[in-house]
VEXROFI-144073 format. One record per residue (C-alpha): residue number from 1; residue in one letter; x, y, z. Coordinates in steps of 0.2 Angstrom, whole numbers. Layout:
<recs>
NUM,A,X,Y,Z
...
</recs>
This chain:
<recs>
1,M,-87,359,107
2,I,-68,362,109
3,H,-62,355,120
4,T,-41,354,124
5,V,-29,343,130
6,P,-9,350,135
7,E,-3,334,129
8,T,-7,315,119
9,G,-3,305,110
10,S,-11,307,93
11,T,-27,318,91
12,N,-35,304,81
13,A,-32,289,90
14,D,-39,298,106
15,L,-56,299,94
16,T,-54,284,90
17,A,-51,275,108
18,R,-64,285,111
19,L,-80,277,100
20,R,-67,261,102
21,A,-78,259,120
22,G,-92,265,115
23,E,-92,285,119
24,A,-105,293,110
25,L,-98,308,104
26,G,-107,318,92
27,E,-105,329,76
28,G,-97,346,83
29,Y,-86,340,96
30,W,-67,344,93
31,L,-53,336,103
32,V,-35,352,100
33,A,-21,346,108
34,D,-4,357,114
35,R,6,343,109
36,Q,8,329,102
37,T,18,316,103
38,A,11,300,87
39,G,4,314,78
40,R,0,305,61
41,G,-4,311,41
42,R,-7,301,26
43,Q,3,286,21
44,G,11,283,37
45,R,21,299,36
46,T,23,309,59
47,W,15,323,61
48,F,25,339,66
49,D,20,343,84
50,G,26,364,84
51,H,19,372,98
52,G,8,384,95
53,N,1,375,77
54,F,-15,367,75
55,M,-18,347,77
56,G,-37,343,82
57,S,-51,330,77
58,T,-68,330,73
59,I,-81,318,69
60,V,-93,316,56
61,R,-107,305,56
62,P,-111,301,39
63,H,-131,298,33
64,E,-137,284,19
65,R,-141,297,6
66,D,-124,306,10
67,P,-110,310,-3
68,A,-95,300,-1
69,P,-87,300,16
70,S,-69,300,5
71,S,-76,318,0
72,L,-74,326,17
73,A,-57,328,14
74,L,-66,340,0
75,L,-73,349,10
76,A,-62,350,24
77,G,-48,358,11
78,V,-61,371,8
79,A,-68,374,26
80,L,-46,374,30
81,Y,-43,390,15
82,E,-60,398,22
83,A,-52,401,37
84,V,-34,405,31
85,V,-38,417,20
86,P,-41,430,30
87,L,-26,428,42
88,I,-14,432,26
89,S,-13,451,13
90,T,-9,441,-2
91,P,-23,427,-3
92,G,-20,419,-22
93,N,-6,412,-17
94,L,-17,401,-4
95,S,-21,386,-12
96,L,-28,366,-11
97,K,-20,353,-16
98,W,-28,335,-21
99,P,-31,325,-11
100,N,-30,334,6
101,D,-17,346,12
102,L,-16,368,7
103,M,-6,374,1
104,L,4,395,2
105,G,17,399,-9
106,G,20,381,-17
107,A,24,371,4
108,K,14,365,13
109,L,6,373,27
110,A,-9,360,31
111,G,-15,342,28
112,I,-30,332,32
113,L,-30,314,38
114,L,-46,306,36
115,E,-48,289,47
116,R,-64,277,49
117,E,-69,272,65
118,G,-85,260,65
119,D,-100,271,57
120,A,-88,288,58
121,I,-74,298,48
122,I,-63,306,59
123,V,-54,323,52
124,G,-39,326,59
125,I,-31,343,55
126,G,-13,351,58
127,V,-10,367,51
128,N,9,375,54
129,L,0,393,62
130,A,20,397,75
131,A,32,382,66
132,A,33,372,54
133,P,43,355,49
134,D,62,354,39
135,L,57,339,27
136,P,67,332,19
137,D,56,326,3
138,R,43,342,1
139,R,45,363,5
140,T,34,368,20
141,V,28,384,28
142,A,22,391,40
143,L,10,409,42
144,S,22,414,54
145,S,34,416,40
146,Y,19,430,32
147,G,14,440,48
148,P,12,437,67
149,A,6,417,70
150,P,-13,417,74
151,D,-20,414,91
152,R,-22,393,89
153,D,-38,393,100
154,T,-46,407,89
155,F,-40,399,73
156,A,-48,383,82
157,S,-65,391,84
158,S,-64,397,67
159,L,-61,381,60
160,A,-75,373,70
161,S,-88,384,62
162,G,-80,385,46
163,F,-84,363,46
164,D,-101,365,50
165,R,-107,375,39
166,E,-97,366,24
167,L,-104,353,34
168,E,-122,356,32
169,R,-121,365,16
170,W,-112,344,9
171,R,-129,337,14
172,T,-141,350,7
173,Y,-134,352,-9
174,G,-122,337,-13
175,L,-104,335,-20
176,D,-106,345,-35
177,P,-104,360,-27
178,L,-88,356,-17
179,V,-81,350,-33
180,R,-83,366,-41
181,R,-80,375,-23
182,W,-63,366,-22
183,E,-58,369,-41
184,S,-59,388,-39
185,I,-48,388,-25
186,A,-35,374,-31
187,H,-16,376,-43
188,A,-22,380,-61
189,H,-24,367,-73
190,G,-13,362,-82
191,T,0,363,-65
192,P,11,351,-66
193,L,11,337,-53
194,N,20,323,-50
195,V,8,305,-44
196,H,14,290,-38
197,P,-4,276,-35
198,P,-3,265,-23
199,G,6,249,-29
200,E,15,260,-46
201,E,29,268,-52
202,P,25,285,-51
203,I,18,296,-67
204,S,20,314,-69
205,G,8,322,-79
206,A,-4,339,-76
207,F,-17,346,-67
208,A,-34,344,-76
209,G,-46,347,-62
210,L,-60,333,-53
211,T,-71,322,-59
212,E,-91,323,-52
213,A,-86,313,-36
214,G,-70,322,-35
215,A,-55,310,-38
216,L,-40,319,-50
217,R,-39,320,-65
218,L,-22,320,-72
219,R,-16,324,-90
220,L,-3,316,-98
221,A,12,320,-110
222,G,0,311,-123
223,G,-16,321,-120
224,E,-24,308,-113
225,E,-31,308,-95
226,R,-28,297,-79
227,V,-41,299,-67
228,I,-31,296,-50
229,H,-43,290,-36
230,A,-30,287,-21
231,G,-10,292,-22
232,D,1,303,-15
233,V,4,321,-26
234,M,19,333,-29
235,L,17,350,-35
236,A,35,351,-46
237,E,40,367,-37
238,E,35,357,-17
239,E,49,347,-22
240,G,62,350,-7
</recs>
């Protein structure tokens, strides 16, 4: 079910408030906004609310036997990739960047934000369908730069269906196939990365894939490997 509203502060915040109020929102429900006035990205960043873009959130209620909830960022990334790839003529330019970005031509096309509320995980997704923000620290892009902007409602339906499929696979087959699929559509091994782990100085290295649990493997200049469980990650070519 996709419920669309003309304007709201944040679809993630709305679902949080409704869950706290005891509303029984189930998996498969999506809240999509034409406009957000207080959209959020990771680490407290604001999220651009350009008209015609996709801004929406859904809910996952992890079961006891499910993989770690943090891996839902990988799941959402794969679902996003599958929804976007039919819309462009150059799929080789499309790739995932750990932990939660979809890149097109080395610039950010879409982002994912996971937030927990009680026993539920709220998955917020923003995609630059029609317009991209002008950011001081990174390159951004919209699908409209590659052709006509996709219809938002059609895109929403495609993404919701793909997310449901990936959620079923995640529950049925576990994390290993998801990690392998994610790596197959990520930027190439050896891609230079700049990483800023929480509370630490930024470090540079090369992408060396993911661990079995979905953490980032970063190969440092001396050849040693560092496992990154959280942090802000930038491609060298992405930085503005």
